[in-house]
C-alpha positions in Angstrom: -32.5 6.2 -8.0 -30.2 7.7 -5.2 -27.6 6.0 -3.4 -29.4 3.4 -2.0 -31.3 1.7 -0.4 -32.8 1.1 -4.2 -36.0 -0.7 -5.3 -35.6 -4.5 -5.0 -35.8 -7.1 -7.6 -39.3 -8.3 -7.7 -38.0 -12.0 -7.6 -36.5 -11.2 -4.3 -39.3 -9.8 -2.9 -41.2 -13.0 -4.1 -38.9 -15.2 -2.4 -39.5 -13.3 0.8 -42.8 -13.9 0.6 -42.4 -17.9 1.3 -43.5 -19.1 4.9 -41.1 -19.7 7.4 -39.3 -22.5 8.8 -37.9 -24.0 11.8 -34.4 -23.2 12.1 -33.2 -26.8 12.2 -35.1 -28.0 9.5 -33.7 -30.1 7.3 -34.9 -27.6 4.5 -33.7 -24.4 6.1 -29.9 -25.8 7.1 -29.9 -26.6 3.2 -31.0 -23.3 2.5 -28.0 -21.9 4.9 -25.5 -24.1 2.7 -26.9 -22.5 -0.6 -26.7 -19.2 0.6 -22.8 -19.8 1.7 -22.0 -21.8 -1.8 -23.6 -18.9 -3.6 -21.9 -15.9 -1.9 -18.6 -17.5 -2.5 -19.1 -16.8 -6.3 -20.4 -13.3 -5.3 -17.3 -12.7 -3.3 -14.9 -14.7 -5.8 -13.9 -16.8 -3.0 -13.2 -20.5 -1.7 -13.6 -19.3 2.0 -15.7 -21.8 4.0 -16.5 -19.1 6.2 -18.9 -17.7 3.9 -22.3 -16.4 5.7 -25.0 -13.8 6.6 -24.7 -11.3 9.7 -28.5 -11.0 10.6 -29.0 -7.2 10.5 -27.9 -4.3 8.1 -24.5 -4.0 6.6 -23.5 -2.1 9.7 -24.1 -5.0 11.5 -21.5 -7.2 8.9 -19.1 -4.3 9.3 -19.7 -4.5 13.7 -19.6 -8.1 13.8 -16.2 -8.0 11.8 -14.3 -5.8 13.9 -15.4 -6.3 17.4 -14.4 -10.3 16.3 -11.5 -9.4 14.8 -9.9 -6.6 17.4 -8.7 -7.3 20.5 -8.9 -4.3 22.9 -5.3 -2.5 22.3 -4.6 -3.8 19.0 -3.7 -1.4 16.4 -5.9 -0.4 13.6 -5.2 2.0 10.5 -8.3 3.3 8.8 -7.9 5.3 5.8 -10.9 7.4 5.4 -11.8 9.2 2.0 -15.9 9.8 3.0 -18.1 9.3 5.7 -18.1 5.7 5.8 -14.4 5.5 7.0 -15.1 7.5 9.8 -18.0 5.0 10.3 -15.1 2.1 10.5 -12.6 4.4 12.9 -15.8 4.4 15.3 -16.8 1.0 15.8 -12.8 0.0 15.9 -12.6 2.8 18.9 -15.6 1.2 20.4 -14.3 -2.1 20.0 -10.9 -0.9 21.8 -8.7 -0.4 19.5 -5.7 1.9 19.1 -7.1 3.6 16.1 -5.0 5.3 13.8 -6.7 7.4 10.7 -5.4 8.5 7.9 -7.5 11.2 6.0 -7.8 12.8 2.5 -9.9 15.0 0.8 -13.8 13.6 -0.1 -13.6 12.8 -3.9 -10.4 11.4 -4.2 -8.6 8.4 -3.0 -4.9 6.6 -1.6 -2.4 5.6 -3.7 -0.8 2.2 -2.5 2.3 3.7 -1.7 0.5 6.4 0.9 -0.9 2.8 2.4 2.0 1.2 2.6 3.5 3.9 4.1 0.9 4.6 7.0 1.3 0.7 7.5 5.1 1.0 7.8 4.0 4.3 10.5 1.7 3.0 12.6 2.3 -1.1 12.5 -1.1 -2.2 12.8 -2.7 -5.9 13.7 -5.5 -4.7 10.8 -6.0 -2.5 8.1 -9.8 -1.3 7.9 -10.5 0.2 4.6 -14.2 1.2 2.7 -14.4 -0.1 -1.0 -16.7 2.1 -2.4 -18.0 5.0 -0.5 -21.7 6.3 -1.8 -21.4 9.7 0.2 -18.1 10.3 -2.2 -19.0 8.0 -5.5 -15.3 7.2 -5.9 -13.7 3.5 -5.4 -10.4 3.1 -3.8 -8.6 0.6 -5.6 -7.9 -2.4 -3.5 -6.1 -4.7 -5.7 -2.4 -3.8 -4.5 -3.0 -3.9 -0.7 -3.8 -7.1 -0.5 0.4 -7.9 -0.9 1.1 -5.2 1.2 -0.5 -6.4 4.1 0.7 -9.8 3.6 4.3 -8.2 3.4 3.5 -6.7 6.7 1.9 -9.3 8.5 -1.3 -7.2 8.4 -5.2 -8.4 8.3 -7.2 -6.7 5.5 -10.7 -5.9 5.8 -12.8 -3.6 3.7 -16.8 -2.7 3.4 -18.3 -3.4 0.0 -21.8 -2.8 0.6 -22.1 -0.1 -1.7 -19.7 -1.5 -4.4 -20.3 -5.4 -4.8 -21.9 -7.0 -7.8 -21.5 -3.3 -9.2 -17.8 -3.0 -9.6 -14.9 -5.4 -10.0 -14.0 -7.1 -6.7 -12.0 -10.6 -6.3 -11.5 -11.5 -2.5 -9.1 -14.2 -3.2 -7.0 -12.6 -5.7 -7.2 -9.3 -3.9 -6.0 -11.0 -0.5 -8.8 -9.6 1.5 -9.3 -11.5 5.1 -13.0 -10.3 5.8 -15.4 -8.5 3.6 -19.0 -7.4 4.6 -21.8 -6.0 2.4 -25.4 -5.7 2.2 -28.7 -6.1 0.3 -30.1 -3.1 -0.6 -27.7 -1.8 -3.6 -26.4 -3.3 -6.3 -27.3 -7.1 -4.7 -31.1 -5.6 -5.6 -32.7 -6.7 -2.5 -33.7 -4.7 1.1 -31.4 -3.7 3.9 -31.4 -6.3 6.7 -28.8 -8.9 6.0 -25.0 -8.6 5.7 -23.3 -11.3 3.6 -19.6 -11.7 4.9 -16.6 -13.8 3.9 -13.8 -14.8 6.3 -10.2 -16.1 5.2 -8.7 -19.1 6.9 -6.3 -16.6 9.0 -9.1 -14.1 10.1 -10.9 -17.2 11.2 -8.0 -18.5 13.2 -8.0 -15.2 14.9 -11.5 -15.0 15.8 -11.5 -18.5 16.8 -8.9 -17.7 19.3 -11.1 -15.6 21.0 -13.9 -18.5 21.3 -15.7 -18.6 24.3 -19.2 -20.4 24.3 -21.8 -19.0 26.3 -22.9 -20.6 29.4 -26.1 -21.5 28.9 -25.5 -24.0 25.5 -21.9 -24.8 26.7 -21.2 -28.4 26.5 -17.9 -30.3 28.1 -14.8 -29.3 26.1 -16.3 -26.6 24.4 -13.9 -22.7 24.9 -14.3 -20.8 27.7 -12.4 -17.8 26.9 -11.0 -14.9 29.7 -10.9 -12.1 27.3 -14.0 -13.4 25.0 -15.1 -11.3 22.1 -17.3 -8.7 23.5 -20.4 -9.0 21.8 -22.4 -11.5 22.1 -24.8 -11.0 19.0 -21.8 -10.2 16.7 -19.4 -13.0 18.4 -18.1 -14.5 15.0 -16.9 -17.5 16.8 -19.9 -18.6 17.9 -21.7 -17.7 14.5 -19.7 -19.6 12.6 -20.6 -23.3 14.7 -24.0 -21.9 13.8 -23.8 -21.6 10.3 -21.4 -24.7 10.4 -21.9 -28.8 10.9 -22.1 -28.2 14.6 -25.2 -25.9 14.4 -24.7 -24.3 17.5 -27.9 -23.0 19.0 -26.6 -19.2 18.7 -29.4 -16.8 17.8 -32.6 -17.6 15.4 -32.1 -16.9 11.8 -34.0 -14.1 10.3 -35.3 -16.7 7.7 -37.3 -14.0 5.5 -34.0 -11.9 5.0 -32.0 -15.3 4.5 -34.8 -16.0 1.5 -33.9 -12.6 0.0 -30.5 -12.5 -0.2 -30.3 -16.0 -1.3 -32.2 -14.7 -3.9 -30.5 -12.0 -4.3 -27.1 -14.2 -4.9 -28.6 -16.8 -6.9 -30.0 -14.0 -9.4 -26.4 -12.6 -9.6 -25.0 -15.9 -9.9 -26.9 -16.8 -12.8 -26.1 -13.7 -14.0 -22.6 -13.6 -14.3 -20.6 -11.8 -11.6 -18.9 -9.8 -14.8 -22.0 -9.3 -16.5 -23.4 -7.7 -13.6 -20.4 -5.7 -13.1 -20.8 -4.5 -16.7 -24.2 -4.0 -16.6 -23.6 -1.6 -13.9 -20.8 0.2 -15.5 -22.9 0.4 -18.9 -25.9 2.3 -16.8 -23.9 4.5 -14.6 -21.8 5.2 -17.8 -24.8 6.4 -19.9 -26.2 8.1 -16.2 -22.6 10.1 -16.1 -22.6 11.4 -19.9 -26.3 12.2 -19.3 -26.0 14.3 -16.4 -23.1 16.0 -18.5 -24.9 16.4 -21.2 -27.3 18.3 -19.2 -24.5 21.3 -18.4 -24.4 19.3 -14.6 -20.8 19.5 -13.0 -19.9 15.9 -11.7 -18.3 15.7 -8.2 -15.2 13.9 -7.4 -12.2 11.9 -9.4 -13.7 10.3 -12.1 -11.1 8.2 -12.7 -12.0 6.4 -9.4 -15.9 7.1 -9.7 -18.1 3.8 -9.0 -20.1 2.2 -11.6 -23.2 2.5 -9.7 -23.5 6.4 -8.2 -22.6 9.6 -9.7 -22.2 12.8 -7.3 -23.4 16.3 -9.3 -23.0 19.9 -7.7 -26.1 21.5 -7.6 -26.6 24.1 -10.0 -26.4 27.9 -7.8 -29.5 29.6 -7.5 -31.5 25.7 -7.2 -32.9 25.2 -3.8 -31.8 21.1 -3.1 -35.3 19.9 -1.2 -37.5 21.8 -3.9 -36.1 20.0 -6.9 -35.4 16.4 -5.1 -39.2 17.0 -3.8 -40.6 18.1 -7.4 -38.9 14.6 -8.8 -40.8 12.4 -5.8 -43.8 13.9 -5.7 -44.7 14.4 -9.5 -42.8 11.7 -11.4 -41.9 8.9 -8.5 -38.6 9.3 -8.6 -35.5 9.9 -5.7 -32.4 10.9 -5.5 -30.2 11.7 -2.9 -27.9 14.4 -0.9 -25.0 13.8 0.7 -23.1 14.1 4.1 -20.9 16.3 6.1 -18.7 18.1 3.7 -21.2 17.8 1.0 -24.1 18.1 2.5 -26.7 20.4 0.6 -23.9 21.0 -2.1 -24.5 17.3 -4.3 -27.0 15.1 -5.2 -25.7 11.6 -5.7 -27.9 9.4 -8.7 -27.5 5.9 -8.8 -28.0 3.2 -11.1 -27.7 -0.2 -9.0 -29.1 -3.4 -8.5 -32.8 -3.7 -10.2 -32.8 -0.2 -11.1 -29.5 -0.5 -13.3 -31.6 -0.3 -16.8 -31.9 1.5 -19.5 -35.4 2.9 -19.1 -34.5 4.0 -15.3 -31.8 5.8 -16.7 -33.7 7.9 -19.4 -36.8 8.6 -17.5 -34.7 10.0 -14.5 -32.7 12.0 -17.0 -35.5 13.3 -18.5 -37.5 14.3 -15.4 -34.5 15.7 -13.9 -34.3 18.2 -16.7 -37.8 19.6 -16.8 -37.6 19.6 -12.8 -34.6 21.8 -13.4 -35.9 24.0 -15.7 -38.8 24.9 -13.7 -36.4 25.8 -10.8 -34.7 28.3 -13.2 -31.5 26.3 -14.2 -29.9 26.6 -16.8 -29.7 22.8 -18.8 -29.7 21.6 -22.3 -32.6 20.8 -23.9 -32.2 17.2 -24.6 -29.0 17.2 -23.6 -29.2 14.4 -21.0 -31.3 11.8 -22.5 -29.4 12.1 -25.8 -26.2 12.4 -24.3 -27.3 8.5 -22.6 -29.0 7.0 -26.1 -25.0 7.8 -27.7 -23.7 5.5 -24.9 -26.1 3.0 -25.6 -25.9 3.2 -29.3 -22.0 2.9 -29.0 -22.2 0.2 -26.7 -24.5 -1.6 -29.4 -22.1 -1.1 -32.1 -19.1 -2.2 -30.0 
């Protein structure tokens, strides 16, 4: 019940137990096509180039940034938590001239602040995190696409922590590039990074296409300034997933099975229904920790549905409480990073774990462990407050 990874859906694990097939077996290429179509539904996009990057969510981030950024490009990175710093570092390693804007952890930027930064820095690319689990807040994106379009700026976001648990619409919000991971609200294991790219982003990426010598054929592109990574060269990855079936790498078949099942379950559930499920159970968890008397960190108006951060009570040892929860109840919660390390606990309700029983069990266990640690908590307050949320929802 931490900020991720969380328990994978058993149906995803079963899908991943299927036998391997060759990368050009007709069933394999059919699975790839099905997966692309399913993730168009998850991202809410019509982008042709909607596919998987083999690797963890960070692999998706790196593939997007190294393929979109030419050395010397200006990139604007608004930072409101740990993973904004990650975007800045990856962009710098890709050779960008990075302009960062930072605000206090637990808050988000206004559209006006971001537009002003765009006017000042004139970037080729805006790179921003949607939901940052280090702070548990989500940056509103719905107005940023129009701002980027007015200023001729490509718009990238990392939705690893937010996708399927919070409202997200790639096309309606004007995104050019989006990357995610399976291990949070999608209900799968880490190791595959779903991604989608607009036609404008694809044009930028393909302008740098250079097919490696060992698989190059007559007429194939050779670029004097290619994308700086071979493995994360999306111009070749697009051809691998497309009709050309370029022999770029060997697809991680088992992860493809898992990613496909994650998307299938969400599309069958309905994306809006999945978001509402996360909202309900996240609201119950929020009410529950407040009912215990714990103080919540961050801007609640922009809190992510799927994770909440609470201040660690005075006099309580972080490791001891989390250790007892894990050893005695089999429940894991997380701490945080940087300026929040050792100051807050992060409790997730995401993916397969966004359920009533997990919320109530976690709150009951947390109450007992905190009481043993000497913290002052309201007896029955956590479970009682969560029940009220569920009763209100049932009567709505």
